[in-house]
N, C-alpha and C positions, 0 to 999 in steps of 0.2 A: 752386323749391328742389329740388336734386338729391336723389335717394334717398341715405339715410345710408350704405348698404352700397356705394355706388359711390364715395363720397368718403373712406371710412374703411377702411383696410387692417386687417381684423379680427385677423389674426395679429400684426401689428406692435403693435396695441393690447394684445393678450394678453401679448406679451413684456414690454411696458412695465409692464403691470399686475402681472405676476409679479415683475418686478424690484423695483418699489416695495413690493409685498407682502412680498417676501423681506427687504428692508432693514428694514421696520418690524417684522418678526416675528423678527428674528435673536436678540434677547434671549429671546423666548418659546419658540422652537423651534430649538434648535441641531442636533438630529439629525433627518434625514429618512429615514424607514424605507421609504416606499412611493412608487412612481411614479404621480403623478396625471395624468390626461388633460388635455389642453387642452380646455376646455369649448366652444371654438368649432371644434374639429376633429371632424368627423362620421365619420371613419374611423380611430379610434385603434387602437392595439395591443389585442388582445383581453384582455390582462391589465392594461391601465391601469385605474386606479380613478377613480371620479367619475361625474357625470352632466352632460349637456349644459347649458351656461349656469350651472352651479353650481360655485363654487370656494370651498372653505373647508377649509383644512388641518386644522382641529380635528376635522373629521368623517372624517379619513383612516381611522381604525380601523374605523368603521362601514362605510365603502365597501369596506374590505378583506374584511369578512365578507359583505357583500352580493354581492361578486364570487365569493367562495368558495362560497356557496350555489348559484351558477349552474353550477359546474364539476362534472365527473365525477371520481371518485376517481383515475383514471389520469392526470388532468391536474395533480394536486397537486405532483408533483416539478418540472414545468416552471414552474408558477405561483410556487412558492417560489423557484426559481433565478432567475426573471426579476426579482423584487423584491430578492433578495439581491444580484445584480450591480449593480442601481441603488444600493442602500444602500452597497456597498463603493466605488462610484464617487463618490458624493456626500459620504461621511463618512470619517473616519480610523479607524473601528472595524474589528473583525474579525467573521467569521461567528458566533462565539460570542455576540457582542453582539446581532446580529440574531436569532439563534435564541432567545436568552433572552427577548427582547422579544416575539417571536411566540408563544412557548410560554406565557408569563405572560398575554398577551392572550387566547389561546384558552382556557386553563383558567379564567380569570375569566369569560369569556363563557359557558362551559359551566356553571359554577356558577350563573350568573344564571338560565339556563333551567331548571335543576334545581329552583330555588326557586320557580318560577312555579306558580300553582295549576292543577291539572288540570281545573278546572271553568270556567275562563275562556273567553271567546270566541276567543282566539288559541291555544288549547291544541294544535290540530292543527299549526298553523304553527310553534309553539314546539318541538313534538316533532320535526318534520322538521329544523328548524335544529339541534337538539341532536344528532340522528343524524349530520348533516353534520359537526358539530364533533368528534364522537367519531371519525369516520373520519379527519379531518384530524389529530387528536391521535395516532391510531395511526400515521399517516405520520410525524409528528414524532418519535415514539418510535423509529421505525426508522432515523432519521438522527441520533439524539441521541448524539454521540460524547463529550459532556461529562456524561452521566448526570444531566441536569437533572430528568428525570421520576421519578427514584428517590429514595426517602426515605433518610435517614441510616442507618436500621436495615438496609435492604436493601443499601446500599453497604458497610456494615461486614461483613455476612454474605458478600457477594461477594468482598471483599478477603481475608477469612479463608480462603475456599475457594481463592482464587488462591495464597495463601501455602502452604497445605497441598499444593496441586498442585505448586508449585515445589520444596517440600521433598522430595516423592516423586521428582521428576525428578533432584534433586541426589543423592539416595541411590543411584539407579540409575547415574548417571554416576560417582559415587565407586566403586561396585562394579566398573564397567567399567574404570576407571583402575587399580584394585587388581589386577584380573585381567591387564591388559596389562602392568603393571609386572613381573609374573613373568617376562616374556620380554625384559625390558630387561637388557642386560649392563653391568657396571661399566666396561668398557673396550672398545675396538674393535681389530680385527685390523689390524696395521700392515703394509702392503705396502712392500717396499724401494723407496726413491726411484728412479724411472725404470723400474720394472717393473710398472706398472699394467696395461699392455696384455698382458703375459705372463699375468697372472691372468685377464684377460678372455678370452684365447685358451683357457685351461683351462676356464672356465665355458662357453664355446661348444662345446668338445669334449664336455663332459658331456652336452649336449643331443642329441648325435649318436650316443651309445653305444647299441648294441643288445645284448640278451641273446641267449642261444642259441636262444630260441624267437622271435626277431625282434621282441620287444616292446622298447619304449624303456626304458632304465634309469631315466630321470627325464623327466617331461614336464609341460608347463603349457599352458593355453589361450592365454596371451599371454606377452609378454616382460617385462611389468612386474615379476613377482617377482624376476627376475634383476637388473635394474638397481636396483630398490629395495633388495634385499639388499646389493648392492655399496655403495650410497650410505650405507645405515644402519649396516652392521656393519664396514666397512673404512675405513682411512685410507691415503692415498698419502703415505708418509713420515710426517710429523706433521700433514698437512693433511686437512681434510674433502674428500670427493668429492661435488661438487654433483650433485644428482639429474638435472639436465638434461645434465650431462656424461656421466653413466653411461647415460642413456637413448640418447644418440647411438650407443653401441656395441651396442645391442640393439634394432634397428628391428622394428616389428610384422611387416613382410614381410622375411624374411631375404634375399630376392632384390633388395631395394631397394638402390640405390647409396648407400653411407654418406656422411655429411657429411665434407668434407675434414678430415683430421686424426683421423678416427675409425677408420681402417683399422689393423689390427695389422701392423706391419712384419715382414718375414720374419726379421730378426735377433732379434725378440722372441718368435718361436715356437720356444722352446728346449726345450719338453717335448711329449711325445706320449703320450696315454693309449691303451694297447693292452690287449686282453684277455689274461689268462694262458692259455697253452696247456697245459691239464691233460692229462697222459698217463695212460692207464689203468694 
């Protein structure tokens, strides 16, 4: 008689077993939260749950904590993410469903150990397990975007603080708007149709005027105040002046070649600003 392991493909047997097991337990367990190891695979992923030759989905929760107790604290994020990805792949749920299940499972297990007698033979082991659970709960709190771990009273207090904070911000914004409105005009200055570039030429001339001590009459670090002023406070005929159009006439580098159509034609340069020659 040949050896059983030479005639039986153990992995095929396992797949067939899982398939039948899954079909028979569909009604009992519709949601799969954890990835269990193949009991005949002796090199499973380090986060897979279970023991060699043992397969019972009803023990999945226990296997989850047994694996958790083996891990270091810095491994919790990867451990959580590994089983979350499996959960999302196998089920139609969302992360909130997975998190809620894990959180309730962990808090229940924590309460169990807190209720154990400190004089029992397993006290030291129970204490170590509880410490691990508390560390894992701390991790869960850090990723709890649904406030599952907070009581209703705490949530109400936090919401009230958020409301008060928003009210304060609104008051500040309203004060800023009120101040800015002081500088708003009821109307804009209308430039005669076709003479936009004439006004632009005058604004450019203003930037080049020097006083008798060679200081600039007006100056700015950039050209933005000029084109923003033109766009905000002037109309070309009855039309608004788009800020991008205005910007084209005032490049950051005055030596830059202007975009085609942004040059001021000689026939539009009809004014020249010159200093008054004051005689003694």
